[in-house]
N, C-alpha and C positions, 0 to 999 in steps of 0.2 A: 331694749329691755326684753327679757323673755317672760312671757305671761305664764304664771302657774294657776292651776284650777283645782278646786276640790275635787276629790275622788269621786263623789257622786254625780259629778257634772260631765255632760256630753255636749261639746260645742261642734257644730257642724260647720266645717271649713271648706274650701273649695276643692281639696283633694283628700285631707286626711285630719282626723281630730287632732287638737293641740295636746301636749302631754297633760296627764292629770294625776295630781297628788295633792293631799291635803295642806292647806294653809289656813291661817284664820280669815273669817269672812271680811273682817275690815280691810285685811291686805288684799284680797280679792277684789273688793269694791275699788280700792284704790288703782289697783291695777287695769281694771276694766275701763276706769275713767281716764286713765293716761296712757293707755296703750293703742297707738293708732292702728295697729293691725288688726284689732278686734272690733269692727263698726258696731255702734249701738243697735242696728237692726239685725244683727246675727242671731240667729236661733240658738237658744240653749235648752237642754232637756235634763232634768234630775229625776231619778227614781227612788222611790222609799217603801219600805213595808210599814205597815201600821196596824195597830189594833183596833182603830177606831172604824164603826161602819159608816157608810156614805152618808147618813143622815146627820151624823155627828161632826163630820168634816165639812158638810155644807153650813150647818149652823155656826161653826168656828170661823168660816170664812165670812159669812154675813157679818159677825162682830168685829173682825178685823177690819173690813171695809168701812163699817159704820163709825168706829171709835179711832181708828188710828189717823194721825195727822198726814201721814204720807199718802193716804188714800182719799184726800179730800176732794178730789176731782175725779175719783173713779167709781164705778157702778159694778155690781155683780149680776150676771146673766146666768141664764141655765134653767130650764124647766125641771130637770130631774136632779137628784141628789148625786147621781155618779159622775155628772159632767158639768163643771162650773167653768165660767169665762168672766174674767175681770177686764173691762175695757176702761178707758181713761183718757181724758183730753190732754193730759200732760205725759202719757205714756208713749213709749216707741212702738208698742203693738200690743195685742191682747195676751193676757196671762191665762192660759188653759190648765185646769187641775182636773185630772181623771181619776176615778176610783174604780178599780176593778177587784173583784173576788174570784180566785181560784183555789180549789181544794182548801177551802177554810181559811186561806191567807189573804189578807188585803194588800193591793199594791197601789201606792198613790204616785202619779207622775206629775210633774209641774214643766211646763213648756212655756218659754218666755223670750223676750228680746234681750241681749246683752246689756243693753242701756238701762233696763229696768231691774237691775240686779239689787238696788237697795230696798225696793218693794218685796223682792223674793226673800231677802235676808230677814225682813219683818214678819213674813208669813212664817218661815221656818222657826224663828225664834218663839212665835206664838204658840206653835204646836209643841215645841220642847222635846221631851222624851218620847212623845207620841210617834215620832217618826224615827225611822232606822234607815241609814243609807245602804243603798245596794248599787251594783253596776247597773248602767244602762247597756243592752245588748244591741247592736247594730243589725241591720239587715244582713243575713248570711252573705258573705263575699263582697259586702260594700261597706264604705266608711261612713255610714250614716244611719240614724235610726229609721225605723220603720214609718211609713206614712207619705203621703203626696205632697205636704207641706216641705218636707226635707228634699224630697225629689225635685220640686220646683225651685227651691233655693240654690240646690246644686246647679240646676240649668242656668241660673242667673250668672253664675261665675265660671262657666265652662266656655269653650271654644263656640258653641252654638248662639252664645249671646251677641256674636257679631252680627247675626242675622234676625234673632228673635228677642224682643224685649219682654221680659215676664215681671209684671208689676208685683209690689209687695202685697197688693190687695189679693192676688192670686194665692200667694203663700199663706195669708191669713184664712181665706175661705177654704183652701184644701185641707186645713186641720180637721175638717168635719167629714172629710170624703172617706168612704170604705173601700173605694177602688184601689187596687194595690198591683195592678199589672203594669209594673215599671217599664217593662220591654215594648209593650204596645204603645204606651204614652210616648216614650222615646221615638218610637217610629213615627208617630203622628207629628211630632215637632220637627223631626228630620224632614218629614214631608212638607210642612209649611216653610221651613228654610229653603226649600228647593222651588217654590211656586214660581219664581220669576224664571229660573232654568226651564222648568216644565212648560211655561207659555211659549219660549222660543223653540222648544224641541217638540211641541206638542204631537206632530204627526208622526214622529218616531217612537212615541211611548206606547205602552201596552194599553189594552182596552181598560183594565182595572184602574190604571193610573189616570187616564183620560176622564173616567167617571168621577174618580176622586176629586180631580182638578175642578171640574164643573160645579160639583156640590159645595166645594170650597168658595167658589165665586158668588153663590147665592146671597143677597142682600135680604135677610131675614126682617119681617116686621117686629116692631116693638124690641130693637136692639137693647143690649145691656148697655150700661155706661160705666165708664171707670175715670179716674182721675190721672192724669199723666202730664208731668211737668207744669203743675198748677192749673190745668185746664180740663174740663170735661170732655171726653172722647167717646164717640159712639162706637159700638162693637157690632156692626150688622152681619158680620161672617161668623160661621161656626163649623167645626167638624166635631163628629162623635166617634169616640174610641170605644170599641167593643173588646171586652178582654177575651183571651183565649179559652177561659173556662167561664162557667155561668156566674153571673153576678151583675151589679150595676154598671151602666155604661157611663163614660166620662165625656162630657161636653165641654169643649175649649172654645170660648168666644174671643174673637180677634178681628182686627182690622189692618189694613196696610196703611203704613206711614208714608209721608211724602217722599222721604229718601229711599224707600224701598224697604226697610225693615218690617217685620210682623210684630204688631203689638198684641200679646196676650193679656188681657185685663180681666178676665173673669173665668172661673170653672165652675162646674156643677155636676152632680149626678142625675142620671135619669134611668128608669127601670128598663128601658129598652131604647 
């Protein structure tokens, strides 16, 4: 079965986006449920324009979560009106709603997991004519939207995954990152994938690589914890990625699994 998606939808795949064109939301939900090529944890991004200010959007979301039966086990987070996050015990992931204003125009984006499509249909229906679909633009030269969440999801499915495991928790936490130096982040992950090789060839490595290797071996106090294969795993190791231009740094928390793979279980920003 070939899956068809609404035109306002951007699905991040392992290599390129699925074809996009309009179909009824009921058909979309049916295909999402029955098509095995689109896992329920797949990230989906929709973009709209709206005349509603951020405060009105926040109030509308509160009412939806409070009154809709579909959101019985869900809850609304977000201190500011511009950014809302809907979490839930029965959801496949968080639903992020972002409101931005540029040149007197309001843009609303909804990011969610494919398996939570019925909840998104409910939100869109509640807003009705207040939302107008618009295309979602990818990162220039890349087949994915902007943001580190989509970067890490891409890593989950490419050849690097044979040596590095990126948990879904990393993708979720990456939604809030401002760091956008994808090239430097990729270099850092490539470095982690080569740790075992560097250990065997340590004496032939340049001084910079030797220093980076030593830093990656440090067991830091109060390590982060992630859930992996149903068990809590401590992440004592970390590396910090500095962008080529000024901006926040990206800290990647990881550990080495018994079979040699690197488990990346948490990411965060630091000012330096």
